[in-house]
C-alpha positions as CSV (number, residue, x, y, z in Angstrom):
1,X,0.1,0.0,-0.2
2,X,1.2,3.6,-0.9
3,X,1.2,6.4,2.0
4,X,0.9,9.5,1.0
5,X,1.7,12.8,3.0
6,X,-0.5,14.9,4.7
7,X,0.1,17.6,1.9
8,X,-1.5,15.2,-0.5
9,X,-5.1,16.0,-0.8
10,X,-7.0,13.1,-2.1
11,X,-9.1,13.4,-5.3
12,X,-13.0,13.5,-4.3
13,X,-14.7,13.0,-7.9
14,X,-18.6,13.0,-8.3
15,X,-20.2,11.3,-11.4
16,X,-22.9,12.9,-13.8
17,X,-25.8,12.1,-11.5
18,X,-24.1,14.2,-8.5
19,X,-23.1,16.8,-10.5
20,X,-26.4,18.2,-11.4
21,X,-27.3,21.7,-9.9
22,X,-28.6,21.9,-6.3
23,X,-32.3,23.0,-6.2
24,X,-31.6,25.9,-4.1
25,X,-27.9,27.8,-3.3
26,X,-26.3,26.4,-0.3
27,X,-23.3,25.7,1.4
28,X,-24.1,22.2,2.4
29,X,-21.6,20.0,4.3
30,X,-19.7,17.1,2.6
31,X,-20.1,14.2,5.1
32,X,-18.2,10.8,4.4
33,X,-17.6,7.5,5.7
34,X,-13.7,6.9,6.3
35,X,-11.3,4.0,7.2
36,X,-9.3,5.8,9.9
37,X,-7.0,3.2,11.5
38,X,-8.8,0.4,10.3
39,X,-11.6,1.6,12.2
40,X,-14.6,2.7,9.9
41,X,-15.8,6.0,11.0
42,X,-19.3,7.2,9.7
43,X,-20.2,10.8,9.9
44,X,-16.8,12.3,8.8
45,X,-17.4,16.3,8.3
46,X,-15.3,17.5,5.4
47,X,-14.5,21.1,6.1
48,X,-11.9,22.5,3.2
49,X,-11.7,26.0,5.6
50,X,-10.4,24.0,8.5
51,X,-6.8,24.6,9.7
52,X,-6.7,21.5,12.0
53,X,-8.1,17.9,12.2
54,X,-9.6,17.3,15.6
55,X,-10.6,13.8,16.8
56,X,-12.6,14.0,20.0
57,X,-11.5,11.9,23.0
58,X,-14.8,10.0,23.3
59,X,-14.2,8.7,19.6
60,X,-10.3,8.1,20.6
61,X,-11.4,5.8,23.4
62,X,-14.1,3.8,21.4
63,X,-11.2,3.0,18.6
64,X,-8.7,1.7,20.9
65,X,-5.9,3.0,19.4
66,X,-3.8,1.9,22.1
67,X,-1.0,0.7,20.0
68,X,-0.2,4.2,18.2
69,X,1.4,6.4,20.8
70,X,-0.3,10.0,21.6
71,X,2.2,12.5,21.3
72,X,2.4,15.1,24.0
73,X,1.7,18.6,23.1
74,X,1.7,21.9,25.0
75,X,-0.7,24.3,22.6
76,X,-4.0,25.6,23.1
77,X,-6.5,25.7,19.8
78,X,-9.1,28.4,19.9
79,X,-12.6,28.8,18.2
80,X,-14.4,31.3,16.5
81,X,-16.2,32.5,19.4
82,X,-12.6,32.6,21.3
83,X,-13.5,29.2,23.3
84,X,-10.1,27.5,24.2
85,X,-9.6,24.0,23.9
86,X,-6.4,22.0,25.3
87,X,-5.6,19.1,23.8
88,X,-4.8,15.9,25.0
89,X,-2.3,15.5,22.5
90,X,-1.5,14.9,18.8
91,X,-1.6,11.3,17.2
92,X,-0.6,10.5,13.3
93,X,-3.1,8.1,12.2
94,X,-3.5,6.3,8.6
95,X,-6.3,7.3,6.7
96,X,-8.0,5.5,3.9
97,X,-10.1,7.3,1.4
98,X,-11.3,4.7,-1.4
99,X,-8.3,2.9,-2.8
100,X,-5.5,5.0,-1.5
101,X,-4.0,5.4,2.0
102,X,-2.9,8.6,3.7
103,X,-1.3,9.7,6.7
104,X,-3.1,12.5,8.7
105,X,-1.8,14.2,12.0
106,X,-4.9,14.5,14.2
107,X,-5.0,16.9,17.3
108,X,-6.9,14.7,19.9
109,X,-9.4,16.8,22.3
110,X,-11.5,15.6,25.1
111,X,-13.7,18.5,24.9
112,X,-17.3,17.9,23.3
């Protein structure tokens, strides 16, 4: 399996039926299912404007990634309303989208 760097964005394509014009102009979110560290994660929200990837602590605990080390970090994340999130750490996880495997660096937050 090829492992691509986090800088190589996966190609998301739509067939002709999916390219039809929306009935109303909108900013509908793209939500997909992905394989993250061999665990199927449903309802992955794709936000092209986001500057970080966040995995909530509850999800981390459910997928049991004990064999993949959580890297300690000393940083804070700030939301649009000024709220502060203190991540539990950072983890690098294999992410499979379609036939390709990518590696993403994900902040783990216990805030939800």
